[in-house]
PDB file with SEQRES, HELIX, SHEET and CRYST1 records, atoms N, CA, C and O in Angstrom:
SEQRES   1 A   89  MET THR ILE GLY ALA GLY ARG MET ASP LEU CYS LEU ARG          
SEQRES   2 A   89  ASP GLY ALA VAL THR LEU GLY ILE GLU LEU LYS VAL TRP          
SEQRES   3 A   89  ARG ASP GLY ARG PRO ASP PRO LEU ALA GLN GLY LEU GLU          
SEQRES   4 A   89  GLN LEU ASP GLY TYR LEU ALA GLY LEU GLY LEU ASN SER          
SEQRES   5 A   89  GLY TRP LEU VAL LEU PHE ASP ARG ARG SER GLY GLN PRO          
SEQRES   6 A   89  PRO ILE GLU GLU ARG THR ARG VAL ASP GLU ALA LEU SER          
SEQRES   7 A   89  PRO GLY GLY ARG ARG ILE GLN VAL ILE ARG ALA                  
HELIX    1 AA1 LEU A   34  LEU A   48  1                                  15    
HELIX    2 AA2 ILE A   67  ARG A   70  1                                   4    
SHEET    1 AA1 5 LEU A  10  ASP A  14  0                                        
SHEET    2 AA1 5 VAL A  17  TRP A  26 -1                                        
SHEET    3 AA1 5 SER A  52  ASP A  59  1                                        
SHEET    4 AA1 5 ARG A  83  ARG A  88  1                                        
SHEET    5 AA1 5 ARG A  72  LEU A  77 -1                                        
CRYST1    1.000    1.000    1.000  90.00  90.00  90.00 P 1           1          
ATOM      1  N   MET A   1       0.876  -1.150  -0.027  1.00  0.00           N  
ATOM      2  CA  MET A   1       0.019   0.026  -0.016  1.00  0.00           C  
ATOM      3  C   MET A   1       0.896   1.234  -0.004  1.00  0.00           C  
ATOM      4  O   MET A   1       1.835   1.318   0.788  1.00  0.00           O  
ATOM      5  N   THR A   2       0.616   2.148  -0.845  1.00  0.00           N  
ATOM      6  CA  THR A   2       1.342   3.378  -0.957  1.00  0.00           C  
ATOM      7  C   THR A   2       0.533   4.537  -0.316  1.00  0.00           C  
ATOM      8  O   THR A   2      -0.617   4.756  -0.696  1.00  0.00           O  
ATOM      9  N   ILE A   3       1.109   5.264   0.632  1.00  0.00           N  
ATOM     10  CA  ILE A   3       0.505   6.417   1.241  1.00  0.00           C  
ATOM     11  C   ILE A   3       1.519   7.558   1.111  1.00  0.00           C  
ATOM     12  O   ILE A   3       2.651   7.421   1.576  1.00  0.00           O  
ATOM     13  N   GLY A   4       1.146   8.658   0.502  1.00  0.00           N  
ATOM     14  CA  GLY A   4       2.127   9.724   0.334  1.00  0.00           C  
ATOM     15  C   GLY A   4       3.312   9.292  -0.430  1.00  0.00           C  
ATOM     16  O   GLY A   4       3.149   8.669  -1.479  1.00  0.00           O  
ATOM     17  N   ALA A   5       4.531   9.580   0.024  1.00  0.00           N  
ATOM     18  CA  ALA A   5       5.753   9.284  -0.674  1.00  0.00           C  
ATOM     19  C   ALA A   5       6.263   7.913  -0.315  1.00  0.00           C  
ATOM     20  O   ALA A   5       7.126   7.400  -1.028  1.00  0.00           O  
ATOM     21  N   GLY A   6       5.783   7.275   0.755  1.00  0.00           N  
ATOM     22  CA  GLY A   6       6.278   6.037   1.189  1.00  0.00           C  
ATOM     23  C   GLY A   6       5.388   4.831   0.929  1.00  0.00           C  
ATOM     24  O   GLY A   6       4.281   4.974   0.409  1.00  0.00           O  
ATOM     25  N   ARG A   7       5.857   3.667   1.282  1.00  0.00           N  
ATOM     26  CA  ARG A   7       5.183   2.400   1.131  1.00  0.00           C  
ATOM     27  C   ARG A   7       5.153   1.670   2.458  1.00  0.00           C  
ATOM     28  O   ARG A   7       6.187   1.531   3.111  1.00  0.00           O  
ATOM     29  N   MET A   8       3.991   1.204   2.864  1.00  0.00           N  
ATOM     30  CA  MET A   8       3.932   0.362   4.083  1.00  0.00           C  
ATOM     31  C   MET A   8       4.666  -0.939   3.798  1.00  0.00           C  
ATOM     32  O   MET A   8       4.564  -1.499   2.707  1.00  0.00           O  
ATOM     33  N   ASP A   9       5.404  -1.410   4.791  1.00  0.00           N  
ATOM     34  CA  ASP A   9       6.187  -2.606   4.570  1.00  0.00           C  
ATOM     35  C   ASP A   9       5.238  -3.862   4.492  1.00  0.00           C  
ATOM     36  O   ASP A   9       5.433  -4.704   3.615  1.00  0.00           O  
ATOM     37  N   LEU A  10       4.260  -3.990   5.358  1.00  0.00           N  
ATOM     38  CA  LEU A  10       3.318  -5.107   5.317  1.00  0.00           C  
ATOM     39  C   LEU A  10       1.873  -4.591   5.627  1.00  0.00           C  
ATOM     40  O   LEU A  10       1.665  -3.815   6.560  1.00  0.00           O  
ATOM     41  N   CYS A  11       0.951  -5.026   4.857  1.00  0.00           N  
ATOM     42  CA  CYS A  11      -0.479  -4.807   5.139  1.00  0.00           C  
ATOM     43  C   CYS A  11      -1.126  -6.105   4.973  1.00  0.00           C  
ATOM     44  O   CYS A  11      -1.264  -6.581   3.846  1.00  0.00           O  
ATOM     45  N   LEU A  12      -1.551  -6.737   6.070  1.00  0.00           N  
ATOM     46  CA  LEU A  12      -2.186  -7.999   6.103  1.00  0.00           C  
ATOM     47  C   LEU A  12      -3.669  -7.842   6.199  1.00  0.00           C  
ATOM     48  O   LEU A  12      -4.150  -7.077   7.035  1.00  0.00           O  
ATOM     49  N   ARG A  13      -4.450  -8.567   5.338  1.00  0.00           N  
ATOM     50  CA  ARG A  13      -5.863  -8.485   5.369  1.00  0.00           C  
ATOM     51  C   ARG A  13      -6.420  -9.875   5.440  1.00  0.00           C  
ATOM     52  O   ARG A  13      -6.064 -10.739   4.639  1.00  0.00           O  
ATOM     53  N   ASP A  14      -7.320 -10.105   6.426  1.00  0.00           N  
ATOM     54  CA  ASP A  14      -8.007 -11.415   6.552  1.00  0.00           C  
ATOM     55  C   ASP A  14      -9.493 -11.102   6.871  1.00  0.00           C  
ATOM     56  O   ASP A  14      -9.874 -10.784   7.997  1.00  0.00           O  
ATOM     57  N   GLY A  15     -10.253 -11.211   5.849  1.00  0.00           N  
ATOM     58  CA  GLY A  15     -11.675 -10.819   6.018  1.00  0.00           C  
ATOM     59  C   GLY A  15     -11.831  -9.369   6.403  1.00  0.00           C  
ATOM     60  O   GLY A  15     -11.387  -8.478   5.679  1.00  0.00           O  
ATOM     61  N   ALA A  16     -12.456  -9.124   7.533  1.00  0.00           N  
ATOM     62  CA  ALA A  16     -12.681  -7.736   7.971  1.00  0.00           C  
ATOM     63  C   ALA A  16     -11.468  -7.195   8.711  1.00  0.00           C  
ATOM     64  O   ALA A  16     -11.463  -6.015   9.062  1.00  0.00           O  
ATOM     65  N   VAL A  17     -10.460  -7.981   8.962  1.00  0.00           N  
ATOM     66  CA  VAL A  17      -9.336  -7.519   9.768  1.00  0.00           C  
ATOM     67  C   VAL A  17      -8.202  -7.069   8.827  1.00  0.00           C  
ATOM     68  O   VAL A  17      -7.808  -7.777   7.900  1.00  0.00           O  
ATOM     69  N   THR A  18      -7.694  -5.844   9.117  1.00  0.00           N  
ATOM     70  CA  THR A  18      -6.521  -5.294   8.381  1.00  0.00           C  
ATOM     71  C   THR A  18      -5.491  -4.932   9.455  1.00  0.00           C  
ATOM     72  O   THR A  18      -5.817  -4.317  10.471  1.00  0.00           O  
ATOM     73  N   LEU A  19      -4.240  -5.330   9.201  1.00  0.00           N  
ATOM     74  CA  LEU A  19      -3.146  -4.982  10.108  1.00  0.00           C  
ATOM     75  C   LEU A  19      -1.987  -4.347   9.331  1.00  0.00           C  
ATOM     76  O   LEU A  19      -1.425  -4.928   8.402  1.00  0.00           O  
ATOM     77  N   GLY A  20      -1.673  -3.157   9.752  1.00  0.00           N  
ATOM     78  CA  GLY A  20      -0.537  -2.428   9.122  1.00  0.00           C  
ATOM     79  C   GLY A  20       0.690  -2.633   9.994  1.00  0.00           C  
ATOM     80  O   GLY A  20       0.652  -2.485  11.215  1.00  0.00           O  
ATOM     81  N   ILE A  21       1.814  -2.989   9.298  1.00  0.00           N  
ATOM     82  CA  ILE A  21       3.056  -3.301  10.010  1.00  0.00           C  
ATOM     83  C   ILE A  21       4.210  -2.557   9.274  1.00  0.00           C  
ATOM     84  O   ILE A  21       4.368  -2.610   8.054  1.00  0.00           O  
ATOM     85  N   GLU A  22       4.963  -1.893  10.094  1.00  0.00           N  
ATOM     86  CA  GLU A  22       6.127  -1.170   9.624  1.00  0.00           C  
ATOM     87  C   GLU A  22       7.391  -1.849  10.217  1.00  0.00           C  
ATOM     88  O   GLU A  22       7.408  -2.199  11.397  1.00  0.00           O  
ATOM     89  N   LEU A  23       8.423  -2.027   9.409  1.00  0.00           N  
ATOM     90  CA  LEU A  23       9.637  -2.706   9.836  1.00  0.00           C  
ATOM     91  C   LEU A  23      10.763  -1.689   9.748  1.00  0.00           C  
ATOM     92  O   LEU A  23      10.878  -0.963   8.760  1.00  0.00           O  
ATOM     93  N   LYS A  24      11.638  -1.636  10.837  1.00  0.00           N  
ATOM     94  CA  LYS A  24      12.834  -0.748  10.837  1.00  0.00           C  
ATOM     95  C   LYS A  24      13.992  -1.564  11.389  1.00  0.00           C  
ATOM     96  O   LYS A  24      13.826  -2.502  12.169  1.00  0.00           O  
ATOM     97  N   VAL A  25      15.195  -1.148  10.934  1.00  0.00           N  
ATOM     98  CA  VAL A  25      16.461  -1.762  11.359  1.00  0.00           C  
ATOM     99  C   VAL A  25      17.295  -0.711  12.101  1.00  0.00           C  
ATOM    100  O   VAL A  25      17.528   0.384  11.588  1.00  0.00           O  
ATOM    101  N   TRP A  26      17.728  -1.047  13.281  1.00  0.00           N  
ATOM    102  CA  TRP A  26      18.619  -0.202  14.041  1.00  0.00           C  
ATOM    103  C   TRP A  26      20.052  -0.613  13.842  1.00  0.00           C  
ATOM    104  O   TRP A  26      20.436  -1.705  14.260  1.00  0.00           O  
ATOM    105  N   ARG A  27      20.833   0.193  13.240  1.00  0.00           N  
ATOM    106  CA  ARG A  27      22.226  -0.166  12.898  1.00  0.00           C  
ATOM    107  C   ARG A  27      23.194   0.686  13.665  1.00  0.00           C  
ATOM    108  O   ARG A  27      22.862   1.767  14.151  1.00  0.00           O  
ATOM    109  N   ASP A  28      24.433   0.161  13.765  1.00  0.00           N  
ATOM    110  CA  ASP A  28      25.499   0.876  14.509  1.00  0.00           C  
ATOM    111  C   ASP A  28      25.590   2.349  13.947  1.00  0.00           C  
ATOM    112  O   ASP A  28      25.485   2.588  12.744  1.00  0.00           O  
ATOM    113  N   GLY A  29      25.788   3.297  14.889  1.00  0.00           N  
ATOM    114  CA  GLY A  29      25.978   4.693  14.547  1.00  0.00           C  
ATOM    115  C   GLY A  29      24.731   5.442  14.198  1.00  0.00           C  
ATOM    116  O   GLY A  29      24.810   6.624  13.864  1.00  0.00           O  
ATOM    117  N   ARG A  30      23.556   4.800  14.259  1.00  0.00           N  
ATOM    118  CA  ARG A  30      22.339   5.425  13.883  1.00  0.00           C  
ATOM    119  C   ARG A  30      21.449   5.544  15.171  1.00  0.00           C  
ATOM    120  O   ARG A  30      21.610   4.763  16.109  1.00  0.00           O  
ATOM    121  N   PRO A  31      20.522   6.521  15.192  1.00  0.00           N  
ATOM    122  CA  PRO A  31      19.659   6.645  16.366  1.00  0.00           C  
ATOM    123  C   PRO A  31      18.546   5.567  16.369  1.00  0.00           C  
ATOM    124  O   PRO A  31      18.231   4.953  15.350  1.00  0.00           O  
ATOM    125  N   ASP A  32      17.983   5.381  17.557  1.00  0.00           N  
ATOM    126  CA  ASP A  32      16.850   4.410  17.669  1.00  0.00           C  
ATOM    127  C   ASP A  32      15.754   4.838  16.672  1.00  0.00           C  
ATOM    128  O   ASP A  32      15.344   5.999  16.680  1.00  0.00           O  
ATOM    129  N   PRO A  33      15.287   3.945  15.839  1.00  0.00           N  
ATOM    130  CA  PRO A  33      14.301   4.304  14.789  1.00  0.00           C  
ATOM    131  C   PRO A  33      12.852   4.288  15.314  1.00  0.00           C  
ATOM    132  O   PRO A  33      11.918   4.307  14.513  1.00  0.00           O  
ATOM    133  N   LEU A  34      12.656   4.253  16.602  1.00  0.00           N  
ATOM    134  CA  LEU A  34      11.280   4.220  17.168  1.00  0.00           C  
ATOM    135  C   LEU A  34      10.478   5.435  16.789  1.00  0.00           C  
ATOM    136  O   LEU A  34       9.377   5.278  16.261  1.00  0.00           O  
ATOM    137  N   ALA A  35      10.971   6.665  17.029  1.00  0.00           N  
ATOM    138  CA  ALA A  35      10.191   7.830  16.651  1.00  0.00           C  
ATOM    139  C   ALA A  35       9.850   7.907  15.182  1.00  0.00           C  
ATOM    140  O   ALA A  35       8.711   8.176  14.799  1.00  0.00           O  
ATOM    141  N   GLN A  36      10.827   7.673  14.392  1.00  0.00           N  
ATOM    142  CA  GLN A  36      10.589   7.705  12.837  1.00  0.00           C  
ATOM    143  C   GLN A  36       9.567   6.639  12.501  1.00  0.00           C  
ATOM    144  O   GLN A  36       8.641   6.894  11.730  1.00  0.00           O  
ATOM    145  N   GLY A  37       9.711   5.488  13.046  1.00  0.00           N  
ATOM    146  CA  GLY A  37       8.750   4.368  12.721  1.00  0.00           C  
ATOM    147  C   GLY A  37       7.354   4.672  13.193  1.00  0.00           C  
ATOM    148  O   GLY A  37       6.396   4.363  12.485  1.00  0.00           O  
ATOM    149  N   LEU A  38       7.195   5.264  14.358  1.00  0.00           N  
ATOM    150  CA  LEU A  38       5.870   5.584  14.823  1.00  0.00           C  
ATOM    151  C   LEU A  38       5.216   6.675  13.919  1.00  0.00           C  
ATOM    152  O   LEU A  38       4.043   6.570  13.560  1.00  0.00           O  
ATOM    153  N   GLU A  39       5.957   7.654  13.585  1.00  0.00           N  
ATOM    154  CA  GLU A  39       5.419   8.733  12.696  1.00  0.00           C  
ATOM    155  C   GLU A  39       5.057   8.161  11.328  1.00  0.00           C  
ATOM    156  O   GLU A  39       3.971   8.434  10.816  1.00  0.00           O  
ATOM    157  N   GLN A  40       5.930   7.391  10.744  1.00  0.00           N  
ATOM    158  CA  GLN A  40       5.642   6.812   9.433  1.00  0.00           C  
ATOM    159  C   GLN A  40       4.424   5.892   9.462  1.00  0.00           C  
ATOM    160  O   GLN A  40       3.551   5.986   8.599  1.00  0.00           O  
ATOM    161  N   LEU A  41       4.367   5.009  10.449  1.00  0.00           N  
ATOM    162  CA  LEU A  41       3.234   4.045  10.588  1.00  0.00           C  
ATOM    163  C   LEU A  41       1.962   4.815  10.813  1.00  0.00           C  
ATOM    164  O   LEU A  41       0.919   4.433  10.283  1.00  0.00           O  
ATOM    165  N   ASP A  42       2.006   5.913  11.598  1.00  0.00           N  
ATOM    166  CA  ASP A  42       0.805   6.705  11.862  1.00  0.00           C  
ATOM    167  C   ASP A  42       0.161   7.199  10.562  1.00  0.00           C  
ATOM    168  O   ASP A  42      -1.057   7.160  10.387  1.00  0.00           O  
ATOM    169  N   GLY A  43       1.036   7.667   9.656  1.00  0.00           N  
ATOM    170  CA  GLY A  43       0.483   8.118   8.361  1.00  0.00           C  
ATOM    171  C   GLY A  43      -0.166   6.992   7.564  1.00  0.00           C  
ATOM    172  O   GLY A  43      -1.228   7.158   6.962  1.00  0.00           O  
ATOM    173  N   TYR A  44       0.509   5.836   7.578  1.00  0.00           N  
ATOM    174  CA  TYR A  44      -0.093   4.698   6.901  1.00  0.00           C  
ATOM    175  C   TYR A  44      -1.455   4.293   7.430  1.00  0.00           C  
ATOM    176  O   TYR A  44      -2.407   4.057   6.687  1.00  0.00           O  
ATOM    177  N   LEU A  45      -1.497   4.224   8.773  1.00  0.00           N  
ATOM    178  CA  LEU A  45      -2.711   3.788   9.476  1.00  0.00           C  
ATOM    179  C   LEU A  45      -3.821   4.835   9.251  1.00  0.00           C  
ATOM    180  O   LEU A  45      -4.986   4.481   9.069  1.00  0.00           O  
ATOM    181  N   ALA A  46      -3.459   6.078   9.265  1.00  0.00           N  
ATOM    182  CA  ALA A  46      -4.537   7.091   8.937  1.00  0.00           C  
ATOM    183  C   ALA A  46      -5.115   6.943   7.567  1.00  0.00           C  
ATOM    184  O   ALA A  46      -6.320   7.107   7.371  1.00  0.00           O  
ATOM    185  N   GLY A  47      -4.302   6.645   6.646  1.00  0.00           N  
ATOM    186  CA  GLY A  47      -4.744   6.406   5.287  1.00  0.00           C  
ATOM    187  C   GLY A  47      -5.668   5.195   5.156  1.00  0.00           C  
ATOM    188  O   GLY A  47      -6.550   5.167   4.297  1.00  0.00           O  
ATOM    189  N   LEU A  48      -5.458   4.198   6.016  1.00  0.00           N  
ATOM    190  CA  LEU A  48      -6.281   3.026   5.994  1.00  0.00           C  
ATOM    191  C   LEU A  48      -7.506   3.157   6.893  1.00  0.00           C  
ATOM    192  O   LEU A  48      -8.403   2.315   6.857  1.00  0.00           O  
ATOM    193  N   GLY A  49      -7.537   4.211   7.695  1.00  0.00           N  
ATOM    194  CA  GLY A  49      -8.625   4.355   8.665  1.00  0.00           C  
ATOM    195  C   GLY A  49      -8.521   3.404   9.878  1.00  0.00           C  
ATOM    196  O   GLY A  49      -9.519   3.013  10.482  1.00  0.00           O  
ATOM    197  N   LEU A  50      -7.279   3.061  10.193  1.00  0.00           N  
ATOM    198  CA  LEU A  50      -7.065   2.128  11.336  1.00  0.00           C  
ATOM    199  C   LEU A  50      -6.599   2.897  12.608  1.00  0.00           C  
ATOM    200  O   LEU A  50      -6.001   3.971  12.533  1.00  0.00           O  
ATOM    201  N   ASN A  51      -6.901   2.302  13.740  1.00  0.00           N  
ATOM    202  CA  ASN A  51      -6.504   2.916  15.026  1.00  0.00           C  
ATOM    203  C   ASN A  51      -5.334   2.253  15.707  1.00  0.00           C  
ATOM    204  O   ASN A  51      -4.905   2.676  16.781  1.00  0.00           O  
ATOM    205  N   SER A  52      -4.830   1.240  15.099  1.00  0.00           N  
ATOM    206  CA  SER A  52      -3.699   0.496  15.671  1.00  0.00           C  
ATOM    207  C   SER A  52      -2.894  -0.249  14.612  1.00  0.00           C  
ATOM    208  O   SER A  52      -3.369  -0.501  13.505  1.00  0.00           O  
ATOM    209  N   GLY A  53      -1.660  -0.595  14.983  1.00  0.00           N  
ATOM    210  CA  GLY A  53      -0.774  -1.319  14.055  1.00  0.00           C  
ATOM    211  C   GLY A  53       0.439  -1.821  14.817  1.00  0.00           C  
ATOM    212  O   GLY A  53       0.521  -1.680  16.037  1.00  0.00           O  
ATOM    213  N   TRP A  54       1.367  -2.399  14.099  1.00  0.00           N  
ATOM    214  CA  TRP A  54       2.591  -2.937  14.593  1.00  0.00           C  
ATOM    215  C   TRP A  54       3.811  -2.295  14.082  1.00  0.00           C  
ATOM    216  O   TRP A  54       3.893  -2.027  12.883  1.00  0.00           O  
ATOM    217  N   LEU A  55       4.774  -2.025  14.912  1.00  0.00           N  
ATOM    218  CA  LEU A  55       6.124  -1.555  14.467  1.00  0.00           C  
ATOM    219  C   LEU A  55       7.133  -2.547  14.963  1.00  0.00           C  
ATOM    220  O   LEU A  55       7.262  -2.775  16.165  1.00  0.00           O  
ATOM    221  N   VAL A  56       7.871  -3.157  14.004  1.00  0.00           N  
ATOM    222  CA  VAL A  56       8.896  -4.171  14.319  1.00  0.00           C  
ATOM    223  C   VAL A  56      10.265  -3.558  14.164  1.00  0.00           C  
ATOM    224  O   VAL A  56      10.617  -3.152  13.057  1.00  0.00           O  
ATOM    225  N   LEU A  57      11.077  -3.468  15.248  1.00  0.00           N  
ATOM    226  CA  LEU A  57      12.365  -2.891  15.204  1.00  0.00           C  
ATOM    227  C   LEU A  57      13.442  -3.997  15.410  1.00  0.00           C  
ATOM    228  O   LEU A  57      13.511  -4.629  16.464  1.00  0.00           O  
ATOM    229  N   PHE A  58      14.263  -4.198  14.375  1.00  0.00           N  
ATOM    230  CA  PHE A  58      15.299  -5.178  14.451  1.00  0.00           C  
ATOM    231  C   PHE A  58      16.615  -4.476  14.841  1.00  0.00           C  
ATOM    232  O   PHE A  58      17.071  -3.567  14.146  1.00  0.00           O  
ATOM    233  N   ASP A  59      17.199  -4.898  15.927  1.00  0.00           N  
ATOM    234  CA  ASP A  59      18.369  -4.290  16.474  1.00  0.00           C  
ATOM    235  C   ASP A  59      19.593  -5.034  15.948  1.00  0.00           C  
ATOM    236  O   ASP A  59      19.937  -6.116  16.421  1.00  0.00           O  
ATOM    237  N   ARG A  60      20.240  -4.425  14.957  1.00  0.00           N  
ATOM    238  CA  ARG A  60      21.360  -5.042  14.227  1.00  0.00           C  
ATOM    239  C   ARG A  60      22.719  -4.442  14.664  1.00  0.00           C  
ATOM    240  O   ARG A  60      23.743  -4.655  14.015  1.00  0.00           O  
ATOM    241  N   ARG A  61      22.693  -3.669  15.811  1.00  0.00           N  
ATOM    242  CA  ARG A  61      23.918  -3.047  16.310  1.00  0.00           C  
ATOM    243  C   ARG A  61      24.807  -4.147  16.862  1.00  0.00           C  
ATOM    244  O   ARG A  61      24.310  -5.158  17.358  1.00  0.00           O  
ATOM    245  N   SER A  62      26.113  -3.960  16.782  1.00  0.00           N  
ATOM    246  CA  SER A  62      27.100  -4.936  17.234  1.00  0.00           C  
ATOM    247  C   SER A  62      26.986  -5.034  18.791  1.00  0.00           C  
ATOM    248  O   SER A  62      26.593  -4.090  19.476  1.00  0.00           O  
ATOM    249  N   GLY A  63      27.342  -6.193  19.272  1.00  0.00           N  
ATOM    250  CA  GLY A  63      27.390  -6.408  20.733  1.00  0.00           C  
ATOM    251  C   GLY A  63      26.069  -6.707  21.416  1.00  0.00           C  
ATOM    252  O   GLY A  63      26.010  -6.758  22.645  1.00  0.00           O  
ATOM    253  N   GLN A  64      24.988  -6.908  20.631  1.00  0.00           N  
ATOM    254  CA  GLN A  64      23.741  -7.177  21.243  1.00  0.00           C  
ATOM    255  C   GLN A  64      23.592  -8.613  21.679  1.00  0.00           C  
ATOM    256  O   GLN A  64      24.172  -9.492  21.043  1.00  0.00           O  
ATOM    257  N   PRO A  65      22.841  -8.901  22.735  1.00  0.00           N  
ATOM    258  CA  PRO A  65      22.663 -10.311  23.205  1.00  0.00           C  
ATOM    259  C   PRO A  65      21.807 -11.066  22.117  1.00  0.00           C  
ATOM    260  O   PRO A  65      21.225 -10.458  21.219  1.00  0.00           O  
ATOM    261  N   PRO A  66      21.777 -12.323  22.251  1.00  0.00           N  
ATOM    262  CA  PRO A  66      20.993 -13.145  21.266  1.00  0.00           C  
ATOM    263  C   PRO A  66      19.579 -12.667  21.184  1.00  0.00           C  
ATOM    264  O   PRO A  66      19.016 -12.153  22.150  1.00  0.00           O  
ATOM    265  N   ILE A  67      18.993 -12.848  19.982  1.00  0.00           N  
ATOM    266  CA  ILE A  67      17.620 -12.349  19.770  1.00  0.00           C  
ATOM    267  C   ILE A  67      16.608 -12.872  20.763  1.00  0.00           C  
ATOM    268  O   ILE A  67      15.701 -12.132  21.145  1.00  0.00           O  
ATOM    269  N   GLU A  68      16.726 -14.143  21.209  1.00  0.00           N  
ATOM    270  CA  GLU A  68      15.754 -14.652  22.179  1.00  0.00           C  
ATOM    271  C   GLU A  68      15.847 -13.923  23.484  1.00  0.00           C  
ATOM    272  O   GLU A  68      14.854 -13.873  24.209  1.00  0.00           O  
ATOM    273  N   GLU A  69      16.983 -13.349  23.835  1.00  0.00           N  
ATOM    274  CA  GLU A  69      17.136 -12.645  25.129  1.00  0.00           C  
ATOM    275  C   GLU A  69      16.688 -11.198  25.009  1.00  0.00           C  
ATOM    276  O   GLU A  69      16.343 -10.600  26.028  1.00  0.00           O  
ATOM    277  N   ARG A  70      16.674 -10.605  23.827  1.00  0.00           N  
ATOM    278  CA  ARG A  70      16.387  -9.177  23.737  1.00  0.00           C  
ATOM    279  C   ARG A  70      15.028  -8.885  23.168  1.00  0.00           C  
ATOM    280  O   ARG A  70      14.618  -7.725  23.189  1.00  0.00           O  
ATOM    281  N   THR A  71      14.301  -9.850  22.661  1.00  0.00           N  
ATOM    282  CA  THR A  71      13.016  -9.653  22.095  1.00  0.00           C  
ATOM    283  C   THR A  71      12.002  -9.327  23.139  1.00  0.00           C  
ATOM    284  O   THR A  71      11.875 -10.019  24.149  1.00  0.00           O  
ATOM    285  N   ARG A  72      11.243  -8.218  22.877  1.00  0.00           N  
ATOM    286  CA  ARG A  72      10.160  -7.857  23.833  1.00  0.00           C  
ATOM    287  C   ARG A  72       9.087  -7.101  23.050  1.00  0.00           C  
ATOM    288  O   ARG A  72       9.294  -6.635  21.929  1.00  0.00           O  
ATOM    289  N   VAL A  73       7.960  -7.011  23.690  1.00  0.00           N  
ATOM    290  CA  VAL A  73       6.813  -6.269  23.109  1.00  0.00           C  
ATOM    291  C   VAL A  73       6.344  -5.194  24.053  1.00  0.00           C  
ATOM    292  O   VAL A  73       6.095  -5.474  25.225  1.00  0.00           O  
ATOM    293  N   ASP A  74       6.218  -3.989  23.587  1.00  0.00           N  
ATOM    294  CA  ASP A  74       5.742  -2.847  24.350  1.00  0.00           C  
ATOM    295  C   ASP A  74       4.612  -2.193  23.536  1.00  0.00           C  
ATOM    296  O   ASP A  74       4.421  -2.486  22.356  1.00  0.00           O  
ATOM    297  N   GLU A  75       3.894  -1.326  24.186  1.00  0.00           N  
ATOM    298  CA  GLU A  75       2.815  -0.549  23.494  1.00  0.00           C  
ATOM    299  C   GLU A  75       3.285   0.909  23.553  1.00  0.00           C  
ATOM    300  O   GLU A  75       3.831   1.375  24.552  1.00  0.00           O  
ATOM    301  N   ALA A  76       3.042   1.615  22.420  1.00  0.00           N  
ATOM    302  CA  ALA A  76       3.304   3.022  22.319  1.00  0.00           C  
ATOM    303  C   ALA A  76       2.145   3.687  21.581  1.00  0.00           C  
ATOM    304  O   ALA A  76       1.338   3.024  20.929  1.00  0.00           O  
ATOM    305  N   LEU A  77       2.082   5.021  21.702  1.00  0.00           N  
ATOM    306  CA  LEU A  77       1.125   5.786  20.973  1.00  0.00           C  
ATOM    307  C   LEU A  77       1.823   6.486  19.834  1.00  0.00           C  
ATOM    308  O   LEU A  77       2.939   6.982  19.990  1.00  0.00           O  
ATOM    309  N   SER A  78       1.183   6.528  18.705  1.00  0.00           N  
ATOM    310  CA  SER A  78       1.769   7.205  17.506  1.00  0.00           C  
ATOM    311  C   SER A  78       1.478   8.723  17.714  1.00  0.00           C  
ATOM    312  O   SER A  78       0.700   9.091  18.594  1.00  0.00           O  
ATOM    313  N   PRO A  79       2.095   9.566  16.915  1.00  0.00           N  
ATOM    314  CA  PRO A  79       1.815  11.000  17.025  1.00  0.00           C  
ATOM    315  C   PRO A  79       0.292  11.319  16.904  1.00  0.00           C  
ATOM    316  O   PRO A  79      -0.170  12.323  17.445  1.00  0.00           O  
ATOM    317  N   GLY A  80      -0.453  10.483  16.215  1.00  0.00           N  
ATOM    318  CA  GLY A  80      -1.918  10.731  16.036  1.00  0.00           C  
ATOM    319  C   GLY A  80      -2.768  10.042  17.056  1.00  0.00           C  
ATOM    320  O   GLY A  80      -3.996  10.038  16.968  1.00  0.00           O  
ATOM    321  N   GLY A  81      -2.085   9.438  18.061  1.00  0.00           N  
ATOM    322  CA  GLY A  81      -2.804   8.769  19.156  1.00  0.00           C  
ATOM    323  C   GLY A  81      -3.252   7.339  18.881  1.00  0.00           C  
ATOM    324  O   GLY A  81      -4.116   6.817  19.585  1.00  0.00           O  
ATOM    325  N   ARG A  82      -2.678   6.704  17.870  1.00  0.00           N  
ATOM    326  CA  ARG A  82      -2.981   5.354  17.564  1.00  0.00           C  
ATOM    327  C   ARG A  82      -2.114   4.373  18.413  1.00  0.00           C  
ATOM    328  O   ARG A  82      -0.940   4.622  18.686  1.00  0.00           O  
ATOM    329  N   ARG A  83      -2.765   3.241  18.813  1.00  0.00           N  
ATOM    330  CA  ARG A  83      -2.058   2.234  19.652  1.00  0.00           C  
ATOM    331  C   ARG A  83      -1.193   1.393  18.745  1.00  0.00           C  
ATOM    332  O   ARG A  83      -1.660   0.787  17.781  1.00  0.00           O  
ATOM    333  N   ILE A  84       0.087   1.376  19.084  1.00  0.00           N  
ATOM    334  CA  ILE A  84       1.080   0.609  18.281  1.00  0.00           C  
ATOM    335  C   ILE A  84       1.786  -0.419  19.201  1.00  0.00           C  
ATOM    336  O   ILE A  84       2.333  -0.101  20.257  1.00  0.00           O  
ATOM    337  N   GLN A  85       1.727  -1.651  18.717  1.00  0.00           N  
ATOM    338  CA  GLN A  85       2.483  -2.729  19.330  1.00  0.00           C  
ATOM    339  C   GLN A  85       3.897  -2.604  18.804  1.00  0.00           C  
ATOM    340  O   GLN A  85       4.130  -2.740  17.603  1.00  0.00           O  
ATOM    341  N   VAL A  86       4.855  -2.341  19.704  1.00  0.00           N  
ATOM    342  CA  VAL A  86       6.303  -2.222  19.298  1.00  0.00           C  
ATOM    343  C   VAL A  86       6.985  -3.490  19.660  1.00  0.00           C  
ATOM    344  O   VAL A  86       7.100  -3.820  20.840  1.00  0.00           O  
ATOM    345  N   ILE A  87       7.444  -4.214  18.675  1.00  0.00           N  
ATOM    346  CA  ILE A  87       8.251  -5.472  18.864  1.00  0.00           C  
ATOM    347  C   ILE A  87       9.654  -5.144  18.591  1.00  0.00           C  
ATOM    348  O   ILE A  87      10.014  -4.768  17.476  1.00  0.00           O  
ATOM    349  N   ARG A  88      10.499  -5.284  19.639  1.00  0.00           N  
ATOM    350  CA  ARG A  88      11.953  -5.128  19.507  1.00  0.00           C  
ATOM    351  C   ARG A  88      12.646  -6.410  19.488  1.00  0.00           C  
ATOM    352  O   ARG A  88      12.493  -7.203  20.417  1.00  0.00           O  
ATOM    353  N   ALA A  89      13.430  -6.678  18.450  1.00  0.00           N  
ATOM    354  CA  ALA A  89      14.090  -7.948  18.313  1.00  0.00           C  
ATOM    355  C   ALA A  89      15.562  -7.775  17.903  1.00  0.00           C  
ATOM    356  O   ALA A  89      16.278  -8.764  17.742  1.00  0.00           O  
TER     357      ALA A  89                                                      
END                                                                             
């Protein structure tokens, strides 16, 4: 799905259920992509008329513990007040 100048990474539809998912990678020397991801996903969700979505952040910085030790799920609000499940892996 294209909204504005960007493209949503994943848009899953199953009957009446639509789930918008944005993927970001956190690399060495770069800031945490959380704020950018929330803002970007907020625009996509607004275009779909959705009040919630998922943001998946892959931490590819060097020196991180194994993925099974660092994976967690939190909830955040997008700039537009949408509920976002933030999965950090």
